[in-house]
DRENDO-1510 file (C-alpha; in Angstrom, 1 decimal, always signed):
<recs>
REC; n; res; u; v; w
REC; 1; UNK; +13.7; +3.9; +4.0 .
REC; 2; UNK; +11.8; +1.1; +1.4 .
REC; 3; UNK; +14.2; -1.4; +0.0 .
REC; 4; UNK; +13.8; -3.5; -3.0 .
REC; 5; UNK; +13.6; -7.9; -1.8 .
REC; 6; UNK; +12.8; -10.8; -3.8 .
REC; 7; UNK; +9.8; -11.9; -1.6 .
REC; 8; UNK; +9.6; -12.3; +2.4 .
REC; 9; UNK; +8.6; -16.1; +1.6 .
REC; 10; UNK; +12.0; -16.5; -0.6 .
REC; 11; UNK; +14.4; -14.6; +1.6 .
REC; 12; UNK; +14.4; -13.6; +5.0 .
REC; 13; UNK; +14.7; -10.0; +5.3 .
REC; 14; UNK; +14.4; -10.0; +9.0 .
REC; 15; UNK; +14.9; -12.7; +11.8 .
REC; 16; UNK; +12.2; -12.3; +13.9 .
REC; 17; UNK; +8.5; -14.3; +13.8 .
REC; 18; UNK; +7.4; -13.8; +10.9 .
REC; 19; UNK; +3.3; -12.8; +11.1 .
REC; 20; UNK; +0.9; -11.1; +7.8 .
REC; 21; UNK; -2.1; -9.4; +8.1 .
REC; 22; UNK; -4.3; -10.5; +6.0 .
REC; 23; UNK; -8.3; -9.5; +4.5 .
REC; 24; UNK; -10.6; -12.5; +4.7 .
REC; 25; UNK; -12.2; -10.1; +1.4 .
REC; 26; UNK; -9.4; -10.9; -1.0 .
REC; 27; UNK; -10.7; -14.6; -0.2 .
REC; 28; UNK; -14.1; -15.6; +1.7 .
REC; 29; UNK; -12.6; -19.2; +2.7 .
REC; 30; UNK; -9.4; -17.8; +4.5 .
REC; 31; UNK; -10.5; -18.8; +8.1 .
REC; 32; UNK; -10.7; -21.9; +6.8 .
REC; 33; UNK; -7.6; -22.2; +4.7 .
REC; 34; UNK; -5.9; -21.3; +7.9 .
REC; 35; UNK; -6.8; -24.5; +9.9 .
REC; 36; UNK; -6.8; -26.6; +7.1 .
REC; 37; UNK; -3.8; -25.6; +6.2 .
REC; 38; UNK; -1.8; -25.9; +9.0 .
REC; 39; UNK; -0.1; -29.0; +9.5 .
REC; 40; UNK; +1.6; -27.4; +13.3 .
REC; 41; UNK; -2.0; -27.8; +15.1 .
REC; 42; UNK; -4.1; -24.8; +15.8 .
REC; 43; UNK; -2.4; -21.8; +14.7 .
REC; 44; UNK; -2.4; -18.9; +16.3 .
REC; 45; UNK; -4.0; -15.4; +14.7 .
REC; 46; UNK; -6.5; -12.7; +15.8 .
REC; 47; UNK; -9.9; -11.2; +13.9 .
REC; 48; UNK; -8.4; -7.6; +14.3 .
REC; 49; UNK; -11.9; -6.6; +13.6 .
REC; 50; UNK; -12.6; -8.7; +16.6 .
REC; 51; UNK; -14.2; -6.1; +20.0 .
REC; 52; UNK; -13.4; -2.9; +17.7 .
REC; 53; UNK; -16.1; -0.6; +16.3 .
REC; 54; UNK; -16.0; -2.7; +13.1 .
REC; 55; UNK; -17.1; -5.7; +14.3 .
REC; 56; UNK; -20.3; -6.3; +12.2 .
REC; 57; UNK; -17.6; -6.5; +9.5 .
REC; 58; UNK; -15.6; -9.8; +11.5 .
REC; 59; UNK; -15.9; -12.1; +8.4 .
REC; 60; UNK; -14.6; -9.9; +6.1 .
REC; 61; UNK; -12.0; -8.1; +8.1 .
REC; 62; UNK; -8.3; -8.6; +8.9 .
REC; 63; UNK; -6.2; -11.2; +11.2 .
REC; 64; UNK; -3.1; -11.2; +12.2 .
REC; 65; UNK; -1.5; -14.9; +11.7 .
REC; 66; UNK; +1.8; -16.1; +13.0 .
REC; 67; UNK; +3.1; -17.1; +9.9 .
REC; 68; UNK; +7.4; -18.6; +10.5 .
REC; 69; UNK; +7.3; -22.2; +8.8 .
REC; 70; UNK; +6.7; -23.8; +5.8 .
REC; 71; UNK; +3.4; -25.7; +5.5 .
REC; 72; UNK; +0.9; -24.7; +3.0 .
REC; 73; UNK; -0.9; -22.3; +4.5 .
REC; 74; UNK; +2.7; -20.3; +4.3 .
REC; 75; UNK; +2.2; -21.4; +0.5 .
REC; 76; UNK; -1.3; -20.5; +0.0 .
REC; 77; UNK; -0.5; -16.8; +1.7 .
REC; 78; UNK; +2.4; -16.4; -0.2 .
REC; 79; UNK; +0.0; -17.1; -3.7 .
REC; 80; UNK; -3.0; -15.0; -1.8 .
REC; 81; UNK; +0.0; -12.4; -1.5 .
REC; 82; UNK; +1.9; -12.2; -5.2 .
REC; 83; UNK; -2.4; -12.5; -6.9 .
REC; 84; UNK; -4.0; -9.6; -4.2 .
REC; 85; UNK; -3.9; -6.3; -2.1 .
REC; 86; UNK; -4.3; -9.2; +0.6 .
REC; 87; UNK; -2.2; -7.4; +3.4 .
REC; 88; UNK; +1.6; -7.3; +4.3 .
REC; 89; UNK; +3.9; -9.0; +6.4 .
REC; 90; UNK; +5.1; -8.3; +10.0 .
REC; 91; UNK; +7.5; -9.4; +12.1 .
REC; 92; UNK; +7.2; -10.0; +16.0 .
REC; 93; UNK; +10.3; -9.2; +17.5 .
REC; 94; UNK; +9.8; -11.1; +20.7 .
REC; 95; UNK; +7.6; -14.4; +20.6 .
REC; 96; UNK; +5.6; -13.2; +24.1 .
REC; 97; UNK; +5.3; -9.9; +22.8 .
REC; 98; UNK; +1.7; -11.8; +20.0 .
REC; 99; UNK; -0.9; -9.6; +22.6 .
REC; 100; UNK; +0.7; -6.3; +22.5 .
REC; 101; UNK; +1.7; -6.7; +19.2 .
REC; 102; UNK; -3.0; -8.1; +18.7 .
REC; 103; UNK; -3.2; -4.5; +20.2 .
REC; 104; UNK; -1.1; -2.5; +18.3 .
REC; 105; UNK; -2.6; -3.5; +15.2 .
REC; 106; UNK; -5.7; -2.8; +16.5 .
REC; 107; UNK; -4.9; +1.3; +17.4 .
REC; 108; UNK; -3.9; +1.8; +13.4 .
REC; 109; UNK; -7.5; +0.5; +12.2 .
REC; 110; UNK; -8.7; +3.9; +12.8 .
REC; 111; UNK; -7.2; +6.9; +12.1 .
REC; 112; UNK; -8.6; +11.0; +12.8 .
REC; 113; UNK; -8.6; +13.6; +10.2 .
REC; 114; UNK; -9.2; +17.2; +10.1 .
REC; 115; UNK; -12.9; +15.8; +7.9 .
REC; 116; UNK; -13.6; +12.7; +10.5 .
REC; 117; UNK; -12.6; +12.0; +13.9 .
REC; 118; UNK; -12.5; +8.4; +13.6 .
REC; 119; UNK; -11.7; +6.6; +10.3 .
REC; 120; UNK; -11.2; +3.6; +9.7 .
REC; 121; UNK; -7.4; +2.7; +7.5 .
REC; 122; UNK; -6.9; +0.0; +6.0 .
REC; 123; UNK; -3.4; +0.1; +7.2 .
REC; 124; UNK; -2.1; -3.0; +5.8 .
REC; 125; UNK; -2.7; -2.0; +1.9 .
REC; 126; UNK; +0.2; -2.5; +0.2 .
REC; 127; UNK; -0.5; -0.1; -2.9 .
REC; 128; UNK; -1.2; +2.6; +0.0 .
REC; 129; UNK; +1.9; +1.6; +2.9 .
REC; 130; UNK; +4.7; +2.7; +1.2 .
REC; 131; UNK; +3.7; +6.9; +0.8 .
REC; 132; UNK; +2.1; +6.5; +4.2 .
REC; 133; UNK; +5.1; +5.2; +5.7 .
REC; 134; UNK; +7.1; +8.7; +3.7 .
REC; 135; UNK; +4.2; +10.9; +5.2 .
REC; 136; UNK; +5.2; +10.1; +8.8 .
REC; 137; UNK; +7.5; +11.5; +11.0 .
REC; 138; UNK; +10.8; +9.9; +12.9 .
REC; 139; UNK; +8.0; +9.6; +16.1 .
REC; 140; UNK; +5.5; +8.6; +14.5 .
REC; 141; UNK; +7.4; +5.9; +12.1 .
REC; 142; UNK; +8.7; +4.4; +15.3 .
REC; 143; UNK; +5.4; +4.3; +17.0 .
REC; 144; UNK; +4.0; +2.6; +13.2 .
REC; 145; UNK; +6.0; -0.5; +13.9 .
REC; 146; UNK; +5.7; -0.6; +17.4 .
REC; 147; UNK; +6.5; -4.2; +18.6 .
REC; 148; UNK; +7.4; -5.5; +14.9 .
REC; 149; UNK; +10.9; -5.0; +13.9 .
REC; 150; UNK; +10.0; -4.8; +10.3 .
REC; 151; UNK; +7.7; -4.3; +7.6 .
REC; 152; UNK; +7.6; -6.5; +4.2 .
REC; 153; UNK; +4.6; -6.1; +1.4 .
REC; 154; UNK; +4.6; -6.4; -2.5 .
REC; 155; UNK; +3.2; -2.7; -4.7 .
REC; 156; UNK; +3.8; -2.2; -8.2 .
REC; 157; UNK; +7.6; -1.7; -7.6 .
REC; 158; UNK; +7.6; -5.5; -6.1 .
REC; 159; UNK; +8.5; -6.4; -2.3 .
REC; 160; UNK; +9.1; -4.0; -0.9 .
REC; 161; UNK; +10.7; -4.3; +3.1 .
REC; 162; UNK; +11.4; -1.3; +5.3 .
REC; 163; UNK; +12.9; -1.5; +9.0 .
REC; 164; UNK; +12.2; -0.1; +12.1 .
REC; 165; UNK; +14.4; +2.5; +12.8 .
REC; 166; UNK; +15.1; +2.6; +17.1 .
REC; 167; UNK; +13.9; -0.2; +19.2 .
REC; 168; UNK; +10.7; -0.3; +20.8 .
REC; 169; UNK; +9.8; +1.2; +23.9 .
REC; 170; UNK; +7.3; -1.7; +24.8 .
REC; 171; UNK; +4.5; +1.0; +24.9 .
REC; 172; UNK; +1.2; +0.6; +22.6 .
REC; 173; UNK; -0.5; +3.7; +21.2 .
REC; 174; UNK; -4.2; +4.8; +22.3 .
REC; 175; UNK; -6.4; +3.1; +19.2 .
REC; 176; UNK; -7.3; +5.7; +16.9 .
REC; 177; UNK; -3.3; +7.7; +17.6 .
REC; 178; UNK; -2.2; +8.9; +14.3 .
REC; 179; UNK; -3.9; +11.4; +13.2 .
REC; 180; UNK; -3.4; +11.9; +8.7 .
REC; 181; UNK; -3.1; +15.8; +8.7 .
REC; 182; UNK; -4.5; +17.3; +5.3 .
REC; 183; UNK; -0.3; +17.8; +4.9 .
REC; 184; UNK; +0.0; +13.9; +5.5 .
REC; 185; UNK; -2.4; +13.1; +2.8 .
REC; 186; UNK; -0.9; +15.5; +0.4 .
REC; 187; UNK; +2.3; +13.2; +0.9 .
REC; 188; UNK; +1.2; +10.2; +0.6 .
REC; 189; UNK; -0.6; +11.1; -2.8 .
REC; 190; UNK; +3.1; +12.2; -4.0 .
REC; 191; UNK; +4.3; +9.7; -2.9 .
REC; 192; UNK; +2.2; +7.3; -4.6 .
REC; 193; UNK; +2.5; +9.2; -8.1 .
REC; 194; UNK; +6.4; +8.8; -8.0 .
REC; 195; UNK; +5.6; +4.8; -7.0 .
REC; 196; UNK; +3.7; +5.3; -10.9 .
REC; 197; UNK; +6.2; +7.1; -12.6 .
REC; 198; UNK; +8.5; +3.9; -11.6 .
REC; 199; UNK; +6.6; +1.7; -12.7 .
REC; 200; UNK; +5.6; +3.1; -15.8 .
REC; 201; UNK; +9.3; +3.8; -16.7 .
REC; 202; UNK; +9.7; -0.1; -16.9 .
REC; 203; UNK; +7.1; -0.6; -18.4 .
REC; 204; UNK; +7.4; +2.1; -21.2 .
REC; 205; UNK; +11.4; +1.7; -21.0 .
REC; 206; UNK; +12.5; +1.5; -24.6 .
REC; 207; UNK; +9.5; +4.6; -25.9 .
REC; 208; UNK; +10.9; +6.9; -23.0 .
REC; 209; UNK; +14.4; +9.1; -22.9 .
REC; 210; UNK; +17.3; +6.9; -22.2 .
REC; 211; UNK; +18.1; +9.9; -19.6 .
REC; 212; UNK; +16.5; +9.9; -16.6 .
REC; 213; UNK; +13.0; +7.7; -17.5 .
REC; 214; UNK; +11.5; +7.7; -14.3 .
REC; 215; UNK; +11.2; +11.9; -14.2 .
REC; 216; UNK; +10.3; +12.3; -17.3 .
REC; 217; UNK; +7.1; +10.1; -16.4 .
REC; 218; UNK; +6.6; +11.9; -13.1 .
REC; 219; UNK; +7.0; +15.0; -14.5 .
REC; 220; UNK; +4.4; +13.8; -17.6 .
REC; 221; UNK; +2.2; +12.8; -14.6 .
REC; 222; UNK; +2.6; +15.8; -12.7 .
REC; 223; UNK; +1.0; +17.8; -15.4 .
REC; 224; UNK; -1.8; +15.0; -15.7 .
REC; 225; UNK; -2.8; +15.9; -12.1 .
REC; 226; UNK; -3.1; +19.3; -12.5 .
REC; 227; UNK; -5.5; +18.4; -15.9 .
REC; 228; UNK; -7.5; +17.0; -12.9 .
REC; 229; UNK; -6.4; +13.3; -13.7 .
REC; 230; UNK; -6.8; +10.8; -10.8 .
REC; 231; UNK; -7.0; +7.4; -11.2 .
REC; 232; UNK; -4.0; +5.2; -12.6 .
REC; 233; UNK; -5.0; +4.4; -15.6 .
REC; 234; UNK; -6.0; +7.9; -16.5 .
REC; 235; UNK; -2.3; +8.7; -16.0 .
REC; 236; UNK; -1.5; +5.6; -18.1 .
REC; 237; UNK; -3.4; +7.0; -20.5 .
REC; 238; UNK; -2.2; +10.7; -20.3 .
REC; 239; UNK; +1.5; +9.1; -20.6 .
REC; 240; UNK; +1.0; +7.8; -23.6 .
REC; 241; UNK; -0.1; +11.1; -25.3 .
REC; 242; UNK; +2.4; +12.2; -24.6 .
REC; 243; UNK; +4.8; +9.3; -25.7 .
REC; 244; UNK; +2.8; +9.4; -29.1 .
REC; 245; UNK; +2.3; +13.2; -30.0 .
REC; 246; UNK; +4.9; +14.7; -27.2 .
REC; 247; UNK; +5.1; +15.9; -23.7 .
REC; 248; UNK; +3.7; +19.0; -24.3 .
REC; 249; UNK; +0.8; +17.8; -26.6 .
REC; 250; UNK; -1.3; +19.4; -24.0 .
REC; 251; UNK; +0.0; +23.1; -24.7 .
REC; 252; UNK; -1.4; +22.8; -28.5 .
REC; 253; UNK; -4.9; +24.7; -29.4 .
REC; 254; UNK; -7.1; +21.0; -29.8 .
REC; 255; UNK; -5.9; +19.1; -26.9 .
REC; 256; UNK; -5.9; +22.2; -24.9 .
REC; 257; UNK; -9.8; +22.7; -26.0 .
REC; 258; UNK; -10.8; +20.0; -25.1 .
REC; 259; UNK; -8.8; +19.4; -21.8 .
REC; 260; UNK; -11.0; +23.3; -20.4 .
REC; 261; UNK; -14.4; +21.6; -21.0 .
REC; 262; UNK; -16.4; +21.3; -18.4 .
REC; 263; UNK; -19.1; +19.0; -19.8 .
REC; 264; UNK; -16.1; +16.3; -19.6 .
REC; 265; UNK; -15.6; +13.7; -17.5 .
REC; 266; UNK; -11.5; +13.3; -17.4 .
REC; 267; UNK; -12.5; +10.1; -19.0 .
REC; 268; UNK; -13.9; +11.1; -21.2 .
REC; 269; UNK; -11.3; +13.7; -21.8 .
REC; 270; UNK; -9.2; +11.6; -22.8 .
REC; 271; UNK; -11.4; +9.6; -24.9 .
REC; 272; UNK; -11.4; +12.9; -26.9 .
REC; 273; UNK; -7.6; +13.5; -27.1 .
REC; 274; UNK; -6.9; +10.1; -28.5 .
REC; 275; UNK; -9.3; +10.7; -31.4 .
REC; 276; UNK; -7.8; +13.3; -32.5 .
</recs>
């Protein structure tokens, strides 16, 4: 279960070695900054695409980096994670397990789905980390953490933290061990929708019912999903329509006539609804 924290760079939710997974796609100068801003000698880091089927993307791929100091690199990394969806923070219980930690992270890069035997997964994507963790069984959750005792990420609700359920058994899973079944994916979508509902309940608090505003928003987003809404911006437009015209607006004749049109994309339907 995830809890709120101020920031892993301000408070210390775990006593263990802080590491970062950062994606070079978020900053093309990431690797240069790693060396230029570190004042502790050569930084300890590993590009995670190295030695994997994704090696051709090494220059824009993720890296696992030890970042337990207070030098310029740490400030840079904190700012990057605050301003982008570049990665997450991991806490390595035993620094001697560094090589196993690298191997473990690489094992998470590939997942199996019902459609594909091997598919790249950005397991460090902060917007989807919480839905992913919520979808895992107790055994899968334990395996996902591996040698890391805790994990911090920043999503729409702010900085979040989750810890490993039980002590690690020392075993590193083989690459592609995680099978994201259709049920996993449905659970992730449902969890993601609840997170968006919580965020929008905070943003629109003054215009929402005083009792259980997050539940109200979640109900509206579920209805929007039934009508084909999938994008965050579209969910927010639907919520504004519900606030302005009443939560059952879509049942009225004119809105319903727009929603059932097959010649309009979702965004165009929302344009029509907003113009009524």
